[in-house]
C-alpha positions in Angstrom: -39.2 -24.7 25.9 -36.7 -22.8 24.3 -33.7 -21.1 26.6 -33.2 -17.4 25.6 -29.9 -16.8 23.6 -28.3 -14.3 26.6 -25.6 -13.6 23.7 -27.9 -11.1 21.7 -27.7 -8.8 25.0 -24.2 -8.6 24.6 -23.0 -5.2 22.9 -20.6 -5.8 19.8 -17.5 -5.1 21.5 -18.7 -7.1 24.4 -19.1 -10.1 21.7 -15.6 -9.3 20.4 -14.1 -9.6 23.8 -16.1 -12.6 24.5 -14.9 -14.3 21.2 -11.3 -13.5 21.8 -11.7 -15.2 25.5 -13.1 -18.4 23.4 -9.8 -18.4 21.9 -8.2 -18.6 24.4 -6.6 -14.9 24.0 -5.6 -13.1 28.0 -7.0 -10.2 28.9 -3.7 -8.0 28.0 -3.7 -9.8 24.3 -7.8 -8.5 24.2 -6.5 -5.1 24.9 -3.5 -5.4 22.3 -5.8 -7.2 19.6 -8.7 -4.3 20.1 -6.7 -1.6 20.7 -8.0 -1.0 24.2 -6.8 -0.6 28.3 -6.6 -4.0 29.9 -9.2 -2.0 32.8 -11.8 -1.1 29.6 -11.5 -5.0 28.7 -12.1 -6.1 32.3 -15.2 -3.6 32.3 -16.1 -5.4 29.1 -15.6 -8.9 30.9 -17.6 -7.5 34.2 -20.6 -7.0 31.5 -20.7 -9.8 29.9 -20.5 -12.0 33.2 -24.0 -9.8 34.1 -25.7 -10.3 30.8 -24.5 -14.0 30.5 -25.6 -14.6 34.7 -22.3 -16.1 34.8 -19.5 -15.5 37.7 -16.2 -16.1 35.9 -14.1 -16.1 32.4 -14.7 -20.0 32.0 -18.4 -20.0 32.4 -19.1 -17.3 30.0 -16.5 -19.2 27.3 -18.4 -22.4 28.2 -21.7 -20.7 27.5 -20.3 -18.9 24.5 -19.5 -22.2 23.1 -22.4 -24.0 24.0 -24.3 -21.0 22.0 -22.4 -21.5 19.5 -22.7 -25.5 19.1 -26.9 -25.0 19.0 -26.1 -21.9 16.2 -24.1 -24.8 14.3 -26.4 -27.8 14.9 -29.5 -25.7 13.7 -27.3 -24.9 10.6 -27.0 -28.1 9.9 -30.7 -29.2 10.3 -31.7 -26.8 8.1 -29.7 -27.5 5.4 -30.1 -31.2 5.7 -34.1 -30.3 5.0 -33.5 -28.4 2.4 -34.0 -30.5 -0.8 -31.4 -31.7 -2.9 -30.7 -30.5 -6.1 -28.7 -32.2 -8.6 -27.4 -30.3 -11.3 -26.7 -33.5 -13.7 -30.0 -34.3 -13.9 -30.7 -31.0 -15.1 -28.4 -31.4 -17.8 -27.9 -32.7 -21.5 -25.2 -34.8 -22.7 -23.5 -32.4 -24.0 -23.6 -30.3 -21.1 -22.0 -32.4 -19.3 -19.9 -32.9 -21.9 -18.6 -29.8 -21.7 -17.6 -29.6 -18.3 -16.0 -32.4 -18.2 -13.5 -31.3 -21.1 -13.1 -28.0 -19.0 -13.0 -29.8 -15.8 -9.7 -31.8 -17.3 -8.2 -28.4 -17.8 -9.7 -28.3 -21.8 -9.8 -24.8 -23.4 -12.8 -23.5 -25.0 -11.7 -24.2 -28.4 -10.3 -27.8 -27.4 -14.2 -28.4 -26.0 -15.2 -27.2 -29.0 -13.6 -29.4 -31.5 -14.8 -31.9 -28.7 -18.3 -31.9 -28.8 -19.5 -29.9 -32.0 -20.6 -27.5 -30.5 -19.2 -23.3 -31.2 -17.3 -21.6 -28.6 -20.3 -19.3 -28.7 -22.5 -22.0 -27.4 -19.8 -22.9 -25.1 -19.5 -19.5 -23.1 -23.6 -19.0 -23.5 -23.7 -22.5 -21.9 -21.6 -21.6 -19.3 -22.8 -18.0 -18.6 -26.4 -20.1 -18.3 -24.8 -23.1 -16.1 -23.5 -20.0 -13.2 -26.9 -18.0 -13.2 -28.0 -22.0 -12.3 -26.1 -22.2 -9.2 -26.1 -18.6 -8.0 -30.0 -19.7 -7.6 -28.9 -22.8 -5.5 
């Protein structure tokens, strides 16, 4: 059974307060960072307690940390399920040479001399290469 994430019930400001609390910031510190009074911080904290169905700051912080951990685990699982794309498998020998030479700090004219490609061809390849990277 999937448990409801009560964090979704928090207002953006309550989320900010809880985030600071999870970082160990005190009530006066939260008030200072968010430019609100300490009384307002306590009001937000009481609202957080009600919405998360907890009784103290420690429980609220642990709940928030646990939910963040679940989010990270879900993202990692999703990322692991993505098909792996290996760009080098789709590159020609010339293209690999271009990238290798550039990674060694060679300029485009130097790479042009080493690969027998014009600077224009190298720049075009790089433009296409970066477009491919954006699609991944």
